[in-house]
C-alpha positions as CSV (number, residue, x, y, z in Angstrom):
1,M,79.3,254.0,124.4
2,G,82.8,255.2,125.3
3,I,83.7,258.0,127.7
4,L,84.9,261.3,126.5
5,Q,88.6,261.3,125.4
6,E,89.4,264.5,127.4
7,D,88.4,262.7,130.6
8,V,90.5,259.6,130.0
9,V,93.9,261.3,130.4
10,V,94.2,264.6,132.3
11,I,97.6,266.4,132.6
12,S,97.9,269.2,135.2
13,K,101.2,271.0,135.0
14,G,102.7,272.5,138.1
15,E,102.0,276.2,138.7
16,K,105.6,277.0,140.0
17,P,109.0,276.0,138.5
18,G,110.1,272.7,139.9
19,E,106.7,271.5,140.8
20,S,105.7,268.1,139.6
21,T,103.1,267.6,136.9
22,V,100.1,265.4,137.7
23,I,98.9,262.8,135.1
24,T,95.5,261.2,135.8
25,V,94.3,258.2,133.9
26,N,90.7,257.1,134.3
27,C,89.6,254.3,131.9
28,P,88.6,250.7,131.5
29,D,91.3,248.3,132.7
30,K,93.3,245.8,130.6
31,A,96.1,243.4,131.3
32,G,99.5,245.3,131.6
33,L,98.0,248.8,131.4
34,G,100.2,250.1,134.1
35,C,103.3,248.8,132.3
36,D,102.2,250.4,129.0
37,L,101.5,253.8,130.7
38,C,104.9,253.7,132.5
39,R,106.7,252.8,129.2
40,V,105.2,255.9,127.5
41,I,106.1,258.2,130.4
42,L,109.7,256.8,130.3
43,L,109.8,257.3,126.5
44,F,109.2,261.0,127.0
45,G,112.1,261.2,129.5
46,L,109.9,261.8,132.6
47,S,110.6,260.5,136.1
48,I,107.8,259.3,138.3
49,C,108.3,260.7,141.8
50,K,105.0,259.5,143.2
51,G,102.1,257.3,142.1
52,D,98.8,255.9,143.3
53,G,96.3,253.7,141.5
54,Q,93.5,251.2,141.9
55,T,91.3,248.9,139.8
56,D,88.4,246.5,140.3
57,G,89.6,244.6,137.3
58,K,87.2,246.4,135.0
59,W,87.9,250.1,135.6
60,C,91.0,251.8,136.8
61,Y,92.0,255.1,138.2
62,I,95.8,255.9,138.2
63,V,97.6,259.1,139.2
64,F,101.3,259.8,138.4
65,W,103.3,262.7,139.8
66,V,106.1,263.3,137.3
67,V,109.1,265.6,136.8
68,G,110.9,266.3,133.5
69,K,112.4,268.9,131.2
70,P,110.7,272.1,130.2
71,S,110.7,271.0,126.5
72,T,108.3,268.1,127.2
73,R,105.6,268.0,124.6
74,W,102.6,267.5,126.9
75,N,99.9,267.3,124.1
76,L,101.8,264.6,122.3
77,L,102.4,262.7,125.6
78,K,98.6,262.8,126.2
79,Q,98.0,261.4,122.8
80,R,100.4,258.6,123.3
81,L,98.9,257.8,126.7
82,L,95.4,257.8,125.1
83,E,96.6,255.3,122.5
84,V,97.3,252.6,125.2
85,C,94.0,253.1,127.0
86,P,91.2,250.8,125.9
87,S,88.6,253.6,126.2
88,Y,90.5,255.6,123.5
89,F,89.7,252.9,120.9
90,S,86.1,252.4,122.2
91,T,85.3,256.0,121.5
92,S,86.9,255.7,118.1
93,E,84.8,252.6,117.4
94,I,88.0,250.6,116.8
95,D,87.7,247.0,118.1
96,F,91.4,246.9,119.0
97,Y,91.5,245.0,122.2
98,K,90.0,241.7,121.2
99,P,92.6,239.0,121.9
100,E,92.9,237.9,118.2
101,N,93.8,241.5,117.3
102,Q,96.3,242.3,120.0
103,Q,99.4,241.6,117.9
104,P,99.8,244.4,115.4
105,R,101.7,243.9,112.2
106,P,105.4,244.4,112.4
107,P,106.4,248.0,111.5
108,D,108.1,248.8,108.2
109,V,111.8,249.2,108.5
110,F,113.4,252.1,106.7
111,L,117.1,252.8,105.9
112,L,118.3,256.3,106.8
113,K,121.6,256.8,105.1
114,F,123.7,259.9,105.4
115,W,127.3,261.0,104.7
116,C,129.3,263.6,106.7
117,S,132.4,265.3,105.6
118,Y,134.0,264.7,109.1
119,D,133.3,262.9,112.3
120,Y,133.0,264.7,115.7
121,E,132.5,263.6,119.3
122,G,128.8,263.3,120.0
123,L,127.6,263.0,116.4
124,L,125.8,259.8,117.0
125,H,124.0,261.2,120.0
126,D,123.0,264.4,118.2
127,V,121.4,262.2,115.5
128,T,119.8,259.9,118.0
129,E,118.3,262.8,119.9
130,V,116.7,264.1,116.7
131,L,115.3,260.7,115.8
132,C,113.8,260.3,119.3
133,E,112.2,263.8,119.1
134,L,110.6,262.7,115.8
135,E,109.4,259.4,117.4
136,L,111.6,257.3,115.1
137,T,112.8,254.1,116.7
138,I,116.3,252.9,116.0
139,E,116.5,249.2,115.2
140,R,120.2,249.0,114.1
141,V,123.1,251.2,113.4
142,K,126.2,250.8,111.2
143,V,129.0,253.4,111.2
144,S,131.8,253.5,108.7
145,T,134.7,255.9,108.6
146,A,136.7,256.3,105.3
147,P,140.5,256.9,105.3
148,D,139.9,260.5,104.3
149,G,137.8,261.1,107.5
150,R,134.4,261.1,105.9
151,V,131.7,259.2,107.7
152,M,128.8,257.1,106.4
153,D,126.0,256.2,108.9
154,L,123.3,253.7,108.3
155,F,120.3,253.8,110.7
156,Y,117.6,251.2,110.3
157,I,114.5,252.8,111.8
158,T,110.8,252.4,112.3
159,D,108.2,255.1,112.7
160,T,105.9,255.3,115.7
161,R,103.5,257.5,113.6
162,D,103.7,255.0,110.7
163,L,104.1,257.9,108.2
164,L,107.7,257.5,107.0
165,R,106.4,256.2,103.6
166,T,105.2,259.8,102.9
167,K,107.4,262.4,101.3
168,M,106.3,265.0,103.9
169,R,107.6,262.8,106.8
170,Q,110.8,262.0,105.1
171,D,111.4,265.7,104.3
172,E,110.7,266.6,107.9
173,T,113.3,264.1,109.1
174,I,116.0,265.3,106.7
175,H,115.3,268.9,107.6
176,Y,115.8,268.2,111.3
177,L,119.0,266.3,110.6
178,K,120.4,269.2,108.4
179,N,119.7,271.6,111.3
180,V,121.7,269.5,113.8
181,L,124.5,268.4,111.6
182,G,125.0,271.7,109.7
183,K,127.9,271.9,107.2
184,A,129.1,268.4,108.2
185,L,126.2,266.8,106.3
186,I,127.0,266.0,102.7
187,N,123.9,264.0,101.7
188,C,120.9,262.3,103.4
189,E,118.5,259.6,102.0
190,I,115.6,257.6,103.4
191,E,114.2,254.5,101.7
192,L,112.3,251.4,102.6
193,A,114.7,248.7,103.6
194,G,114.7,245.6,101.4
195,P,113.8,242.1,102.5
196,E,117.3,241.4,103.5
197,F,117.1,244.2,106.1
198,T,113.7,243.5,107.7
199,A,115.4,241.1,110.1
200,C,117.9,243.8,111.1
201,S,117.0,243.5,114.7
202,Q,118.5,240.0,114.8
203,G,122.1,240.5,115.8
204,S,125.1,238.4,115.3
205,P,124.5,235.0,116.9
206,F,127.9,235.1,118.5
207,L,128.5,236.5,122.0
208,P,131.5,235.5,124.0
209,S,130.5,232.9,126.6
210,A,132.6,234.6,129.3
211,I,130.3,237.6,128.8
212,T,127.0,235.8,128.6
213,E,127.5,233.7,131.7
214,D,128.0,236.8,133.9
215,M,126.0,239.4,132.1
216,F,122.8,237.4,131.5
217,S,122.8,235.3,134.7
218,L,119.3,235.1,136.2
219,E,120.7,234.3,139.6
220,L,121.1,237.1,142.2
221,P,124.8,238.0,142.3
222,N,126.9,237.8,145.4
223,N,127.1,241.4,146.9
224,H,130.7,240.8,147.9
225,R,131.7,240.5,144.2
226,S,130.0,243.8,143.3
227,G,130.4,247.1,145.0
228,F,127.6,248.5,142.8
229,L,125.1,246.0,144.0
230,A,126.2,246.2,147.6
231,H,125.4,249.9,147.7
232,N,122.0,249.4,145.9
233,P,120.1,247.2,148.4
234,V,116.6,245.9,147.5
235,S,114.0,244.5,149.9
236,V,111.0,242.6,148.6
237,T,108.6,241.0,151.1
238,V,105.2,239.3,150.8
239,D,102.3,239.6,153.3
240,N,99.1,237.5,152.9
241,A,97.7,238.4,156.3
242,F,97.0,242.1,155.7
243,S,94.3,241.7,153.1
244,P,91.6,239.0,152.8
245,S,91.6,239.1,149.0
246,H,95.1,240.3,147.9
247,T,98.7,239.6,148.4
248,L,100.6,242.6,149.6
249,V,104.1,243.0,148.2
250,K,106.3,245.7,149.8
251,I,109.4,247.0,148.0
252,L,112.1,249.2,149.5
253,C,114.9,250.2,147.2
254,K,117.0,253.0,145.7
255,D,115.3,255.0,142.9
256,H,116.4,254.8,139.3
257,K,115.1,255.8,135.9
258,G,112.2,253.6,134.9
259,L,111.8,251.9,138.2
260,I,108.0,251.7,138.1
261,Y,108.2,250.5,134.5
262,D,110.6,247.7,135.6
263,I,108.2,246.6,138.3
264,T,105.1,246.7,136.1
265,R,106.7,245.0,133.2
266,T,107.8,242.2,135.5
267,L,104.3,241.7,136.9
268,K,102.9,241.9,133.3
269,D,105.2,239.1,132.2
270,Y,104.0,237.0,135.2
271,N,100.4,237.8,134.3
272,I,99.8,239.3,137.8
273,Q,97.3,242.1,138.3
274,I,97.9,245.2,140.5
275,S,94.5,246.0,142.2
276,Y,96.0,248.8,144.2
277,G,99.4,250.4,144.2
278,R,101.3,253.2,145.9
279,F,104.7,254.6,145.1
280,F,106.8,257.3,146.8
281,A,110.4,258.4,146.2
282,S,112.1,260.6,148.8
283,R,114.4,263.5,148.0
284,K,117.3,261.2,149.1
285,G,116.4,258.7,146.4
286,N,114.9,256.0,148.6
287,C,111.7,254.4,147.3
288,E,108.7,252.7,149.0
289,V,106.3,250.7,146.9
290,D,103.1,248.9,148.2
291,L,101.3,246.6,145.7
292,F,98.1,244.7,146.3
293,L,98.3,241.8,143.8
294,M,96.1,239.1,142.4
295,Q,96.8,236.2,140.0
296,A,95.0,235.9,136.7
297,D,92.4,233.7,138.4
298,G,91.6,236.4,140.9
299,K,93.2,234.7,143.8
300,K,96.1,235.5,146.2
301,I,99.6,234.2,145.6
302,V,99.8,231.5,148.2
303,D,102.2,229.0,146.7
304,P,105.5,229.6,148.5
305,N,107.4,228.6,145.3
306,K,105.5,231.2,143.3
307,Q,106.1,233.8,146.0
308,N,109.8,233.1,146.1
309,A,110.1,233.2,142.3
310,L,108.3,236.5,142.1
311,C,110.3,238.1,144.9
312,S,113.6,236.9,143.4
313,R,112.6,238.1,140.0
314,L,111.6,241.6,141.3
315,R,114.9,241.9,143.2
316,M,116.9,241.0,140.1
317,E,115.0,243.4,137.9
318,L,115.5,246.3,140.4
319,L,119.2,245.4,141.1
320,R,120.1,244.9,137.4
321,P,117.4,246.4,135.1
322,L,120.1,246.7,132.4
323,R,123.2,244.6,132.1
324,L,126.5,246.4,131.4
325,A,130.1,245.4,130.6
326,V,133.2,246.9,129.1
327,V,135.5,244.3,127.6
328,S,138.4,243.9,125.2
329,R,137.7,243.2,121.5
330,G,141.1,242.7,120.0
331,P,143.0,245.9,120.3
332,D,139.8,247.9,120.9
333,T,137.4,248.3,123.7
334,E,133.7,247.2,123.4
335,L,130.8,248.4,125.5
336,L,127.9,246.0,125.9
337,V,124.5,246.9,127.2
338,A,121.7,244.4,127.4
339,N,118.1,245.4,127.8
340,P,115.4,242.8,128.7
341,V,112.6,242.5,126.2
342,E,109.0,242.3,127.4
343,L,107.0,239.2,126.4
344,S,105.1,241.6,124.1
345,G,108.3,242.0,122.1
346,R,109.1,245.6,123.1
347,G,112.4,246.7,124.7
348,R,113.1,249.5,127.1
349,P,112.9,252.9,125.4
350,L,115.7,255.5,125.0
351,V,118.6,253.0,125.9
352,F,120.7,253.9,122.8
353,H,119.9,257.6,123.4
354,D,121.3,257.4,127.0
355,I,124.3,255.3,125.9
356,T,125.4,257.9,123.3
357,L,124.7,260.8,125.7
358,A,127.0,259.2,128.3
359,L,129.8,258.6,125.8
360,K,129.4,262.1,124.5
361,N,129.8,263.4,128.1
362,L,132.9,261.3,128.4
363,N,134.3,262.6,125.1
364,T,134.7,258.9,124.0
365,P,134.5,258.3,120.2
366,I,132.3,255.5,118.8
367,F,133.8,253.4,116.0
368,S,130.8,251.1,115.2
369,V,127.5,250.0,116.7
370,E,125.4,246.8,116.5
371,I,122.0,246.4,118.0
372,G,120.4,243.0,117.9
373,R,118.1,240.6,119.6
374,H,119.4,237.4,121.4
375,V,117.6,234.7,123.3
376,I,119.8,233.7,126.3
377,H,118.7,231.5,129.2
378,D,115.2,231.3,127.6
379,R,114.8,235.0,127.7
380,E,115.0,237.6,124.9
381,W,117.5,240.5,125.2
382,E,118.1,243.6,123.1
383,V,121.9,243.8,123.0
384,Y,123.9,247.0,122.2
385,R,127.5,246.4,121.1
386,I,129.4,249.7,120.8
387,L,133.0,249.4,119.6
388,L,135.2,252.2,120.9
389,E,138.5,253.4,119.5
390,G,141.3,251.2,120.9
391,D,144.1,253.7,121.3
392,G,143.9,256.9,123.4
393,L,140.6,256.5,125.1
394,P,140.2,259.7,127.2
395,V,139.0,257.8,130.3
396,S,139.6,254.3,131.8
397,R,137.2,251.4,131.1
398,N,136.0,251.6,134.7
399,K,135.1,255.3,134.2
400,I,133.3,254.4,131.0
401,E,131.2,251.7,132.7
402,E,130.5,254.0,135.6
403,G,129.5,256.9,133.4
404,V,127.2,254.9,131.1
405,R,125.5,253.2,134.1
406,K,124.8,256.6,135.8
407,V,123.1,258.0,132.8
408,L,121.1,254.8,132.1
409,M,120.0,254.7,135.8
410,G,119.3,258.4,135.9
411,W,121.9,259.0,138.6
412,E,124.0,261.5,136.6
């Protein structure tokens, strides 16, 4: 018999403006639960400023202190958090978490096609923000500008709510787009993408080797070659003497958007369980993380090679959670952003939203976009290739890279 749903996730909003909201999760445990919860919190644009949690491998109790925007839809957030908790499905009598049922069917891909009478700076971000609010996930984008200035945008999207086949859901989406695009919108259509588009997340197989070698390197870079990395130090240490049954991993680093998600997805990929964890971010942006870990067999991490590999990977994921470069593409400028994909097949949320927000803030027009999956160095990446206008960019390439990085990392 499952526990009551209202006790699984409890959200207590701060009484005063600026106070953090407390999210408490009390439910049976599962592998990677912390990662899944942090991913949902990140998807809603919230930042975790403090965290505490523990589990005995069967039951877990986790508390997050989060800050966000006043427009956060707390009821919807609670529903999405419930959906990743095993107890939610046990109360619904859905046998969801059996191993043979863990891989859901691929979501249907829909083509959102609309024409605008003219382009304007920030159009793509305005559309992206609407789609995010509607919980529609962007898989790929194609932008075309006609000689007369009219714009045709093609968005290949999937629906978190799995309702986009219905006329009501399609009408809702079109209504929201009309509100944001106003008189610029000429026509808008939504249809199920044909078989030729169901692989739309597979990008062009070609990426310049000069980019892939540096961008996708799994080696820790030399700080002398990167001022950004030199000013973003990360310390990861292992202690097996503190606890008789757990390996203690201590992390000291600078805070960034999705930091706890980056840590938990790394441990999830390594199949390492967090039995107890504590996280704190100071007002100056410095973070302290203590994690008591066990391997899948319930033992400490005692192999020095495994310890070194884990520490190196954690440092890399916290130094470079996203890979970013601004390069020449013929006479034009191309912005590339690479997002590591979890072993479960999911990429980091809101990346395209943040990219378009940064470019809108920089008044930098977007000529075309390609979003695709690439396997590089035996790891899958979600790669965003944004082609910018070649002539008359309002800011330098260095400013573009700096501006996009700040929004992606939450440092704006």
